[in-house]
N, CA, C and O of each residue as an XYZ file, in Angstrom:
324
protein
N       0.840     -1.175      0.000
C       0.000      0.000      0.000
C       0.886      1.239      0.000
O       1.929      1.271      0.654
N       0.461      2.252     -0.737
C       1.205      3.511     -0.800
C       1.239      4.182      0.574
O       0.311      4.040      1.370
N       2.303      4.901      0.834
C       2.482      5.575      2.118
C       1.381      6.590      2.387
O       0.835      6.626      3.490
N       1.044      7.413      1.402
C       0.009      8.418      1.640
C      -1.343      7.775      1.949
O      -2.092      8.285      2.783
N      -1.656      6.686      1.302
C      -2.913      5.981      1.574
C      -2.876      5.340      2.958
O      -3.875      5.370      3.677
N      -1.738      4.760      3.340
C      -1.618      4.139      4.666
C      -1.830      5.176      5.770
O      -2.520      4.905      6.753
N      -1.242      6.353      5.611
C      -1.388      7.405      6.616
C      -2.842      7.834      6.744
O      -3.299      8.154      7.841
N      -3.565      7.845      5.645
C      -4.979      8.214      5.681
C      -5.835      7.096      6.268
O      -6.690      7.359      7.114
N      -5.620      5.851      5.834
C      -6.425      4.722      6.306
C      -6.268      4.533      7.810
O      -7.239      4.233      8.504
N      -5.056      4.707      8.315
C      -4.823      4.529      9.755
C      -5.170      5.771     10.553
O      -5.072      5.775     11.780
N      -5.574      6.825      9.860
C      -5.975      8.085     10.495
C      -4.827      8.787     11.213
O      -5.054      9.559     12.144
N      -3.605      8.522     10.788
C      -2.462      9.273     11.308
C      -2.468     10.689     10.736
O      -2.078     11.645     11.407
N      -2.919     10.810      9.483
C      -3.142     12.105      8.848
C      -4.552     12.070      8.286
O      -4.972     11.072      7.700
N      -5.281     13.166      8.466
C      -6.710     13.176      8.190
C      -7.064     12.979      6.715
O      -8.018     12.269      6.395
N      -6.304     13.601      5.825
C      -6.629     13.527      4.404
C      -5.432     13.033      3.598
O      -4.279     13.297      3.942
N      -5.731     12.306      2.515
C      -4.665     11.751      1.687
C      -3.886     12.858      0.988
O      -2.675     12.733      0.808
N      -4.546     13.927      0.594
C      -3.840     15.021     -0.067
C      -2.860     15.693      0.891
O      -1.777     16.107      0.478
N      -3.228     15.803      2.155
C      -2.317     16.370      3.160
C      -1.122     15.444      3.353
O       0.013     15.906      3.468
N      -1.378     14.137      3.388
C      -0.300     13.154      3.514
C       0.641     13.239      2.315
O       1.860     13.165      2.470
N       0.078     13.391      1.134
C       0.877     13.493     -0.080
C       1.746     14.749     -0.049
O       2.922     14.697     -0.408
N       1.177     15.871      0.377
C       1.929     17.124      0.457
C       3.027     17.043      1.515
O       4.111     17.592      1.321
N       2.755     16.359      2.640
C       3.763     16.195      3.690
C       4.941     15.376      3.169
O       6.094     15.676      3.479
N       4.657     14.354      2.387
C       5.727     13.542      1.793
C       6.554     14.381      0.823
O       7.783     14.310      0.828
N       5.887     15.170      0.000
C       6.587     16.014     -0.973
C       7.462     17.047     -0.280
O       8.509     17.425     -0.806
N       7.040     17.511      0.907
C       7.793     18.526      1.653
C       8.935     17.915      2.462
O       9.696     18.647      3.093
N       9.069     16.586      2.456
C      10.152     15.924      3.187
C       9.904     15.820      4.681
O      10.856     15.747      5.458
N       8.644     15.810      5.099
C       8.307     15.742      6.519
C       8.004     14.324      7.007
O       7.778     14.116      8.199
N       7.998     13.359      6.103
C       7.716     11.967      6.451
C       8.970     11.141      6.184
O       9.520     11.161      5.083
N       9.410     10.416      7.211
C      10.580      9.540      7.091
C      10.145      8.097      7.326
O       9.317      7.825      8.195
N      10.706      7.179      6.550
C      10.477      5.751      6.760
C      11.836      5.102      6.927
O      12.690      5.188      6.045
N      12.029      4.454      8.062
C      13.294      3.800      8.387
C      14.475      4.771      8.279
O      15.555      4.398      7.821
N      14.256      6.017      8.705
C      15.321      7.008      8.749
C      15.593      7.742      7.457
O      16.487      8.588      7.420
N      14.855      7.455      6.387
C      15.069      8.114      5.103
C      13.801      8.867      4.699
O      12.687      8.431      4.989
N      13.988     10.002      4.027
C      12.838     10.747      3.518
C      12.088      9.847      2.543
O      12.692      9.224      1.669
N      10.748      9.782      2.701
C       9.955      8.868      1.877
C       9.031      9.643      0.956
O       8.511     10.698      1.318
N       8.837      9.112     -0.228
C       7.879      9.681     -1.165
C       6.508      9.075     -0.882
O       6.392      8.047     -0.215
N       5.485      9.726     -1.396
C       4.110      9.261     -1.191
C       3.886      7.886     -1.810
O       3.011      7.145     -1.363
N       4.652      7.540     -2.815
C       4.480      6.261     -3.501
C       5.232      5.110     -2.828
O       5.186      3.980     -3.314
N       5.919      5.379     -1.725
C       6.663      4.325     -1.020
C       5.704      3.196     -0.631
O       4.592      3.462     -0.174
N       6.121      1.952     -0.808
C       5.300      0.786     -0.489
C       5.509      0.397      0.975
O       6.564     -0.123      1.339
N       4.507      0.649      1.806
C       4.600      0.388      3.246
C       4.577     -1.109      3.502
O       3.768     -1.838      2.929
N       5.487     -1.563      4.380
C       5.580     -2.971      4.753
C       5.505     -3.101      6.279
O       5.747     -2.133      7.000
N       5.179     -4.273      6.754
C       5.149     -4.549      8.192
C       6.550     -4.334      8.758
O       7.539     -4.669      8.106
N       6.640     -3.783      9.955
C       7.870     -3.480     10.696
C       8.585     -2.219     10.208
O       9.685     -1.929     10.679
N       7.996     -1.462      9.278
C       8.563     -0.166      8.911
C       8.378      0.806     10.074
O       7.383      0.736     10.797
N       9.328      1.703     10.249
C       9.241      2.758     11.258
C       8.954      4.058     10.507
O       9.753      4.491      9.677
N       7.808      4.679     10.804
C       7.390      5.907     10.134
C       7.483      7.062     11.117
O       6.931      7.003     12.216
N       8.184      8.113     10.713
C       8.305      9.319     11.535
C       7.590     10.459     10.817
O       7.895     10.768      9.665
N       6.636     11.081     11.510
C       5.830     12.157     10.942
C       6.200     13.450     11.653
O       6.019     13.564     12.865
N       6.711     14.416     10.917
C       7.122     15.701     11.487
C       6.160     16.796     11.046
O       6.500     17.632     10.209
N       4.980     16.787     11.604
C       3.985     17.820     11.341
C       3.641     18.480     12.668
O       3.468     17.796     13.677
N       3.543     19.796     12.675
C       3.199     20.487     13.915
C       4.373     20.526     14.881
O       5.530     20.416     14.475
N       4.062     20.683     16.166
C       5.103     20.836     17.181
C       5.685     19.509     17.661
O       6.860     19.446     18.022
N       4.886     18.458     17.670
C       5.331     17.177     18.238
C       5.504     16.130     17.145
O       4.515     15.706     16.546
N       6.730     15.703     16.871
C       6.907     14.608     15.904
C       6.334     13.310     16.456
O       6.332     13.086     17.666
N       5.854     12.466     15.564
C       5.242     11.197     15.946
C       5.983     10.074     15.240
O       6.195     10.133     14.029
N       6.379      9.049     15.990
C       7.060      7.891     15.424
C       6.220      6.652     15.702
O       5.858      6.384     16.848
N       5.912      5.898     14.650
C       5.094      4.692     14.791
C       5.768      3.523     14.087
O       6.577      3.710     13.178
N       5.422      2.320     14.519
C       5.893      1.089     13.877
C       4.690      0.401     13.259
O       3.663      0.230     13.915
N       4.811      0.006     12.007
C       3.724     -0.640     11.281
C       3.579     -2.075     11.760
O       4.537     -2.847     11.720
N       2.378     -2.434     12.214
C       2.097     -3.796     12.660
C       1.388     -4.611     11.585
O       1.623     -5.812     11.450
N       0.530     -3.960     10.832
C      -0.165     -4.634      9.733
C      -0.570     -3.604      8.689
O      -0.664     -2.410      8.976
N      -0.805     -4.083      7.479
C      -1.211     -3.220      6.382
C      -2.527     -3.767      5.848
O      -2.594     -4.901      5.375
N      -3.576     -2.947      5.927
C      -4.897     -3.349      5.470
C      -5.492     -2.234      4.629
O      -5.360     -1.058      4.969
N      -6.146     -2.597      3.532
C      -6.722     -1.606      2.627
C      -7.825     -0.789      3.288
O      -8.015      0.381      2.953
N      -8.546     -1.387      4.214
C      -9.669     -0.716      4.849
C      -9.543     -0.819      6.356
O      -9.041     -1.812      6.882
N     -10.003      0.216      7.048
C      -9.980      0.198      8.508
C     -11.135      1.043      9.020
O     -11.423      2.117      8.492
N     -11.786      0.544     10.049
C     -12.827      1.340     10.692
C     -12.174      2.224     11.744
O     -10.995      2.067     12.061
N     -12.945      3.142     12.274
C     -12.417      4.035     13.296
C     -11.925      3.243     14.505
O     -10.946      3.626     15.146
N     -12.604      2.139     14.814
C     -12.258      1.343     15.990
C     -10.961      0.560     15.824
O     -10.200      0.427     16.782
N     -10.692      0.039     14.629
C      -9.498     -0.807     14.475
C      -8.367     -0.135     13.699
O      -7.370     -0.790     13.395
N      -8.490      1.147     13.370
C      -7.425      1.837     12.635
C      -6.138      1.886     13.452
O      -5.051      1.711     12.901
N      -6.247      2.119     14.748
C      -5.059      2.225     15.607
C      -4.394      0.875     15.842
O      -3.266      0.832     16.333
N      -5.057     -0.228     15.507
C      -4.463     -1.554     15.684
C      -3.419     -1.862     14.612
O      -2.686     -2.844     14.727
N      -3.347     -1.031     13.570
C      -2.406     -1.279     12.486
C      -1.006     -0.768     12.768
O      -0.074     -1.056     12.017
N      -0.850     -0.005     13.855
C       0.465      0.541     14.213
C       0.581      0.659     15.716
O      -0.417      0.594     16.434
N       1.816      0.834     16.194
C       2.048      1.115     17.598
C       2.914      2.374     17.686
O       3.854      2.548     16.911
N       2.587      3.236     18.629
C       3.299      4.495     18.783
C       4.592      4.238     19.557
O       4.560      3.703     20.665
N       5.718      4.615     18.975
C       7.011      4.449     19.628
C       7.390      5.715     20.395
O       7.914      5.646     21.506
N       7.114      6.878     19.781
C       7.466      8.145     20.415
C       6.510      9.210     19.893
O       6.263      9.312     18.691
N       5.977     10.002     20.823
C       5.088     11.079     20.385
C       5.516     12.394     20.999
O       4.890     13.424     20.750
C-alpha cells in the first residue's frame, strides 16, 4: 500500500492530499530516510511524521486496505510522540 494511503487509512493524517503534500515537503521519514508518497509500506517499517510541534514515530504492525475508526489504531504502535 502507498504511504500516503496508509497514513490516511490509519488516520495518522486526516486527508490523503495532506499526507501526499507532507511527503513532498520531506516531513515523512520511513526507516530514517525521507519517503515519497508512492513508497510501499511494509510490516515493521518505522514511520516518523514531522507535522506540527510534536513529531510522531510509529511502527507498522499490519497493512490493510480498509480500517474502521475502531481498528485503525491496531495497524500501528506508537514508539514516540
